[in-house]
C-alpha angles and dihedrals in degrees: 000000000000138000107224114205101205129191101230092192124226092321109277113122092223094055094070118110120249089248091052092052092049092051093048091048091056100042118095092199126050126186116191142166104246093193093070106025131092104232089229089075088071090061086082091065116104120253112282095017118153109239118194124190108216100192092104097038129094122221094268091051091050091047090051091058092046094050093045092052091050092050089052090054097252130138112229130216105208103190118208121193112247111343123343092229093078132045095342101116086236093145094053095045096046092049088057092046091050089053089055094044093244115151119228142174138190132235116191124231142193107284119228093242091056091051089049092051090049091052090051093045092229138131111226092211115060118184112255091359105066130346102172136068121204117204112197142136143224123261123219120114091006143082109313117258117240109262091241090059098065110148092240090060091057092043091060090065091061087217122151101278122211116191120198127189088013109105095104091055100044096124094055091044092053090056090055093049104043096074091061106027098033130237093274095054111130118252130183126189118199117194118200094349111214095008129111092256094051116151129184123200119190125193143106135271090272097060110016095094091058091048092051093047092047090052091050094230113174107160147352095056136117124211117214118194131185149064092290094068088053088058093246113197111245139171125287114270113260090218092068099031111133089221093059115111107244097176109110115241115250 
């Protein structure tokens, strides 16, 4: 039996991959983070499946359920919000499963920042304006950030900046970003991207903290900073330039 770590996407039940749906439909046990998931995702579970909300469990508690399901001969759908490659505790969970001899695999999902960009109708990389996207998070009551990953270091690149797990600290983050991006730099906050309660706040570094606080946002939001979210005008892409030679070299 296998534990399937599945990217459940930003929350919407129709933003799961075909592979993800098939694995959920054939797993008799499903562990999910109820804080971030639209309950409709669980409609893909088979009749009689055991569904366990992990939001109040620590890693050892989660591991206990995974190991127990394996010992009972059940496949497990372990749903991760967004994509398992970032902020999913995949490394910690799979180390524990390896220690217990439990097989596992990973299915990617739609990351929250991609769902946010889709909702905004923007490309996060604009030719000759910005060609990099930095995915990072805030640090407060959480695992310390490496010293080299201070927010100011990333800000100096002027890349499109996507902040996860940061909505409660937006005022402090703004203070770190203004010196490099400027007070008028566009910012968009997307709460529960793709879900029924979705909310989009647009502003700039000078006013976004007030907007977030007025809306009472406390979790499940991504903050996107940079010229790209302000629909900055850039150059035409070389890849699609009509002057580009498209005849293969001999």
